[in-house]
N, C-alpha and C positions, 0 to 999 in steps of 0.2 A: 793711572795705568792699571789694567787688569791683565792677568795671566791665566790662560786656560790650559789645563793639563788634559791630554787625551790618550786613550788606549782602546784597542778593540775589545778588551775584556771588561770594561767598566764604563759607566756614564761619565761624561766630561765634568771636570771640576774647575770652577773659575774662582780665583782668589785676587785680593788686592795685591798690587805689584810689590810693595815693600815686604809683605808677609811671604809671598811666593819666592822672592829673591832670597830672603833669609833661609827658607827651607831648602832651596836649591844649594845654597852654600853648605847647609848642614849635611846634605847628601853627598857633598864632595864635588859639586859641579860649580862652574863659573856662573855668574849672574847674567849670562848671555840669553837673550830672548830674541828669536826662537831657538830651541834646542831640543835634544832628544837623548834618551838612554836606550841602548840596545837591550834586547830581552835578556841576554846573558848577564848584563850588569845591574838589572833591576833588583835582585835579591840583596846585593851588596849596598845599593843605594837605600833600600828600605831599612836595612840593618843600621846604617850610619844615621839615618833620620831618627829612628826610634831611640838609639843610644843618645843622640843629642837632645831629644825631647825629654828623656828620662833624667839627663843631667840638668836640664833647665828646670824640671819640677822641683829639684832639691833647693834651688835658689828661691829666695822670697820674692813675691811679686811686688812691683812698684805701683802704687796706686796714685792716680791723679786726683788730688783733693779738690780741684776746681771743676772736675767733670761730674755730671749727674749720671753718666752712663756707668754700668758695671764694667770692670776690667775682664776681658776675655783672654784667658791664658793661651800661650802658644801651643800648649798640648791640645787644647780644645780646637784650635784653628787647624791643627795638623791632622785631626781624625779623618776628614774626607780624603786627603792626599794619601794617608797611610792605607786606607781602604782601597784606593785606586792602585797603589803600588803592590799591595798584597794580591789583588785580583790579576794584575799584569804578571806578577811572578808566577802565580799558579798556572796561568794560561800561556806562559812563556811568550809574552807579547811585549813589543816595544812601547815606550812611553815618550810622548812628544809634548812640547809646550810652545805656545805662541802668544 
């Protein structure tokens, strides 16, 4: 499953479903797809997401020794969504996902 976040103030962001659902929960929302955040609630959601990402950074990453691929941290995966939320907050725009 893929989840696409949209707002009028930024280009769309598409993420893998499990990562997107985890970030939605970090923002204080249910894992319901589709969904939306009203413009007035976007700054609070951005604040909760960045706080959760900062808390995640302090924990040590778990590496899969069987995988040949490098581990991509949740902080790196969150950067596009943080940019979208920041642009939406600045433009006072709603954020939707489907």
